[in-house]
matplotlib code that plots the C-alpha trace (Angstrom):
import matplotlib.pyplot as plt

x = [51.6, 49.5, 49.7, 49.1, 46.1, 45.0, 44.3, 42.5, 40.3, 39.4, 38.5, 36.3, 34.7, 34.0, 32.8, 34.1, 36.5, 39.8, 41.9, 45.8, 46.0, 48.6, 48.8, 47.3, 44.0, 43.4, 40.6, 43.4, 46.5, 49.2, 52.4, 55.7, 58.3, 60.8, 64.3, 66.5, 69.8, 68.9, 70.5, 67.4, 67.2, 70.9, 70.4, 67.3, 69.1, 72.0, 69.8, 68.2, 71.4, 72.5, 69.3, 67.9, 64.6, 63.2, 62.6, 59.9, 58.5, 57.8, 56.5, 54.4, 53.2, 52.3, 50.3, 48.2, 46.9, 46.5, 44.4, 42.4, 38.6, 38.3, 41.1, 42.4, 42.5, 46.2, 47.3, 50.9, 51.5, 54.7, 56.1, 59.6, 60.5, 60.9, 59.4, 55.9, 56.6, 56.3, 53.6, 49.7, 47.8, 44.5, 45.5, 48.5, 48.8, 52.0, 53.7, 53.6, 52.2, 51.1, 49.5, 46.6, 44.3, 41.4, 42.9, 45.8, 45.9, 48.7, 49.5, 52.8, 54.4, 54.0, 50.1, 50.3, 52.1, 49.8, 47.4, 43.9, 42.2, 39.7, 38.3, 38.3, 41.8, 43.5, 46.8, 50.0, 53.1, 55.6, 59.1, 59.0, 56.7, 58.8, 61.9, 60.5, 58.1, 54.5, 52.2, 52.1, 49.5, 47.8, 47.3, 51.1, 51.7, 49.3, 51.0, 54.3, 57.3, 58.0, 61.4, 62.6, 65.0, 66.5, 67.3, 69.9, 73.3, 73.5, 74.6, 73.1, 72.2, 71.9, 70.3, 71.1, 72.2, 74.2, 76.0, 75.4, 75.9, 74.4, 74.0, 77.7, 78.4, 75.8, 77.1, 81.0, 80.1, 77.8, 80.5, 82.8, 80.5, 78.7, 79.4, 77.3, 76.6, 75.8, 73.7, 72.4, 73.7, 76.4, 78.0, 77.1, 78.4, 76.7, 73.3, 72.5, 69.0, 67.8, 64.7, 66.8, 68.8, 69.0, 67.8, 64.3, 64.8, 62.7, 65.0, 67.9, 66.1, 65.2, 69.2, 69.8, 68.8, 69.0, 68.3, 69.7, 67.0, 67.0, 65.3, 67.1, 66.2, 64.2, 60.7, 57.7, 55.5, 58.4, 57.9, 58.5, 58.9, 62.1, 60.9, 57.2, 59.6, 62.2, 59.4, 58.0, 61.1, 61.7, 64.5, 64.4, 64.3, 67.1, 65.6, 66.5, 63.3, 61.9, 60.1, 56.8, 56.8, 54.9, 51.8, 52.3, 54.0, 54.6, 57.7, 58.3, 58.6, 61.8, 64.9, 65.0, 68.8, 67.9, 68.0, 71.3, 73.3, 74.8, 77.4, 78.0, 75.7, 77.8, 74.9, 72.8, 75.4, 75.7, 71.8, 71.9, 74.1, 71.3, 68.9, 66.6, 66.8, 65.7, 63.3, 60.7, 60.6, 59.3, 55.7, 55.2, 53.3, 54.1, 50.9, 48.6, 45.2, 44.2, 44.5, 41.6, 41.0, 38.3, 40.2, 41.4, 38.1, 36.5, 39.4, 38.9, 35.3, 36.4, 38.5, 36.0, 33.0, 35.6, 35.9]
y = [-6.4, -9.5, -10.5, -7.3, -6.6, -3.5, -5.9, -8.7, -5.6, -4.5, -8.0, -8.4, -4.9, -4.6, -8.4, -8.7, -11.0, -9.5, -10.1, -9.0, -7.3, -5.2, -1.6, 0.0, -2.4, -2.0, -0.3, 0.3, 1.3, 0.8, 3.2, 2.1, 4.9, 5.8, 7.1, 8.0, 8.0, 4.6, 1.4, 0.4, 3.9, 3.9, 0.5, 1.5, 4.6, 2.7, 0.3, 3.5, 4.8, 1.2, 0.6, 4.1, 2.6, 1.4, 5.6, 5.0, 1.8, 3.6, 6.5, 4.4, 2.6, 6.0, 7.0, 4.1, 5.0, 8.7, 7.6, 5.7, 6.5, 5.9, 6.4, 4.2, 5.1, 5.8, 5.0, 5.8, 2.6, 2.4, 1.2, 2.6, 5.9, 7.8, 11.1, 11.4, 11.2, 14.0, 12.1, 12.6, 10.2, 10.1, 8.1, 7.5, 4.7, 5.2, 5.3, 8.8, 10.8, 14.1, 14.0, 16.2, 14.8, 12.5, 10.9, 9.4, 6.6, 6.0, 2.2, 0.8, -1.9, -3.9, -3.5, -5.1, -8.1, -8.7, -11.9, -10.5, -14.2, -13.1, -10.4, -13.0, -12.0, -14.9, -14.9, -17.4, -17.0, -15.8, -15.5, -12.1, -13.6, -16.7, -14.7, -14.1, -17.1, -16.2, -13.4, -11.6, -12.7, -9.8, -11.2, -11.7, -8.1, -7.0, -9.4, -8.1, -9.2, -11.5, -12.3, -14.5, -12.0, -11.6, -15.4, -15.4, -14.4, -10.8, -10.6, -8.6, -9.5, -7.7, -8.7, -6.5, -6.3, -2.9, -1.0, 2.4, 5.2, 5.8, 1.9, 1.4, 3.7, 1.8, -1.5, -0.6, 1.4, -1.4, -4.0, -2.1, -3.3, -6.5, -9.2, -8.0, -10.9, -9.8, -11.9, -11.3, -10.4, -7.8, -10.3, -13.4, -13.1, -16.4, -15.0, -13.6, -11.9, -11.3, -13.1, -16.0, -16.2, -20.1, -19.3, -17.4, -14.3, -15.2, -18.4, -16.1, -13.6, -16.5, -16.6, -13.3, -11.0, -7.9, -7.2, -4.0, -3.1, 0.7, 1.9, 3.0, 6.5, 8.9, 10.0, 10.8, 7.4, 5.0, 2.1, -1.2, -4.7, -4.2, -3.7, -5.9, -8.8, -8.4, -8.2, -11.4, -13.2, -12.6, -10.3, -6.6, -4.2, -1.9, 0.5, 3.8, 5.2, 9.0, 10.2, 9.8, 6.1, 6.4, 6.5, 3.0, 1.2, 1.5, 3.3, 1.7, -1.9, -1.2, 0.9, 3.8, 4.8, 8.0, 8.8, 7.8, 8.7, 11.9, 9.8, 7.1, 5.0, 5.2, 5.2, 2.7, 0.3, 0.4, 0.5, -2.3, -4.1, -3.3, -5.6, -3.2, -1.3, -4.6, -5.9, -2.6, -3.8, -7.4, -6.1, -3.9, -5.1, -3.9, -2.4, -0.6, -0.9, -3.7, -2.5, -2.8, -1.8, 0.4, 3.4, 1.0, -0.4, 3.1, 4.2, 1.5, 2.0, 5.3, 4.1, 1.6, 4.5, 6.2, 3.6]
z = [-24.6, -25.6, -21.7, -20.3, -17.9, -20.5, -23.5, -21.4, -20.1, -23.7, -24.6, -21.5, -21.5, -25.4, -25.5, -28.9, -30.5, -30.1, -33.5, -33.6, -37.3, -39.2, -37.7, -40.9, -40.3, -36.8, -34.5, -31.7, -32.4, -29.7, -29.8, -27.7, -26.4, -28.9, -27.5, -30.3, -28.0, -26.4, -28.0, -30.0, -31.0, -32.2, -33.9, -35.6, -37.2, -38.1, -40.1, -41.6, -43.1, -44.3, -46.1, -46.9, -48.7, -45.0, -44.9, -47.7, -46.6, -42.9, -44.9, -47.1, -44.0, -42.2, -45.3, -45.2, -41.6, -42.8, -45.7, -44.1, -44.0, -40.2, -38.1, -35.3, -31.7, -31.3, -27.4, -26.1, -23.7, -21.8, -18.5, -19.1, -17.8, -21.4, -22.1, -24.1, -27.6, -30.3, -32.3, -31.6, -29.9, -28.3, -24.9, -22.7, -20.2, -18.3, -14.9, -14.8, -11.7, -11.9, -15.5, -14.9, -18.1, -18.5, -21.4, -19.4, -17.1, -14.5, -15.0, -13.0, -14.4, -10.8, -11.1, -14.4, -12.7, -10.1, -10.3, -11.2, -12.1, -9.4, -11.9, -14.6, -16.4, -17.0, -18.2, -19.4, -17.5, -20.0, -19.7, -18.3, -15.5, -15.3, -14.7, -10.9, -10.5, -11.2, -10.9, -7.8, -4.9, -3.8, 0.2, 0.0, -0.6, 2.0, 5.0, 6.7, 5.5, 8.5, 10.1, 7.5, 6.2, 9.6, 9.7, 6.7, 6.1, 6.2, 2.5, -0.5, -3.8, -6.9, -10.2, -12.8, -16.7, -16.3, -13.7, -14.7, -11.9, -9.4, -9.1, -9.7, -6.6, -4.8, -5.4, -4.6, -1.5, 0.3, -1.2, 1.7, 4.3, 2.8, 0.9, -2.7, -5.0, -8.5, -11.0, -14.5, -17.8, -16.3, -14.0, -15.8, -19.8, -20.0, -19.8, -23.1, -22.2, -18.6, -19.8, -20.1, -16.7, -15.6, -12.2, -11.2, -9.1, -6.1, -5.8, -5.8, -3.3, -1.1, 0.1, 0.8, 3.5, 1.5, -2.5, -3.7, -6.4, -7.4, -10.1, -13.5, -13.2, -10.5, -11.7, -10.1, -10.6, -11.9, -9.7, -11.6, -10.1, -8.0, -4.6, -4.8, -5.9, -3.5, -0.7, -2.3, -2.0, 1.6, 1.2, 2.3, -0.4, -0.6, -3.1, -4.9, -6.2, -5.9, -2.6, -4.1, -4.1, -0.9, -3.0, -4.3, -1.4, 2.3, 2.9, 6.3, 4.5, 2.6, 2.7, 0.2, -0.5, -1.8, 1.8, 2.7, -0.3, 1.1, 3.0, 0.4, 2.0, 5.3, 7.8, 6.3, 6.1, 10.1, 10.3, 8.4, 11.2, 13.7, 15.0, 16.3, 13.1, 11.1, 13.1, 12.4, 8.9, 9.8, 10.9, 7.9, 4.7, 1.4, 0.2, 2.8, 1.0, -1.6, -5.1, -7.5, -11.2, -11.1, -12.5, -15.2, -16.1, -16.3, -18.7, -21.1, -21.1, -22.3, -25.1, -26.2, -26.4, -28.7, -31.0]

ax = plt.figure().add_subplot(projection="3d")
ax.plot(x, y, z, "-o")
ax.set_aspect("equal")
plt.show()
């Protein structure tokens, strides 16, 4: 969160010194998603059972906030595809499309990873950013893919920490027709965490014609770093995403496997061997219009005025 565009916009637009303080003392409280059935949620529940006093600690923390004379502005912020929580919040910042509310901002992860230094937003390259290479250059996203991927051996790479369905089926079906090399903690147990991989994703992608880069789930608006990073790595993205993805990206610049699942990816496997089919992707940019932060700036101004 400390490296996000949102926090930097708050600093710039408020013209105040921003201090990170304990939650019970803050003016703006950012709240993340909580998913009880997730691994983190199960661990949290397990810890609470072993240490019952933790529940009292959390209750006391909540009371500290409730008993304040001035309540903090609560902002639900998530780049994940989690449902909205049942706790009350004043504003939300998510990936979701179709949220018809003045108190919700759609701000997908890929947009947070753009290099916005031309707007005065200067950020350090943390482990998550270095995992790819660096922040995304807008001009590179607006230029065509080019023929670089056509010159590579027609192999597929998959960078993943899991092989849950339907990712598993994509991997095994495409493996019938292509060499599919796996990278990440699922394939290499020496990689303890995806931010600690010995090779940058851009370095890996540069060696492959295709990148199998499915989203973790289908949801309108849930489009992360996967397609942009394949594109910037000069590897044709083989995505799997909700068809509203064309609101963010030029759908002619990548393959959406969602449209080819009916025959277990047989048709697309043949098309990926067809030079004429592949050439159509060489002239297409990923972004058809230059992104800006106008909506984000107006939204942050609204939050600041609420304090």
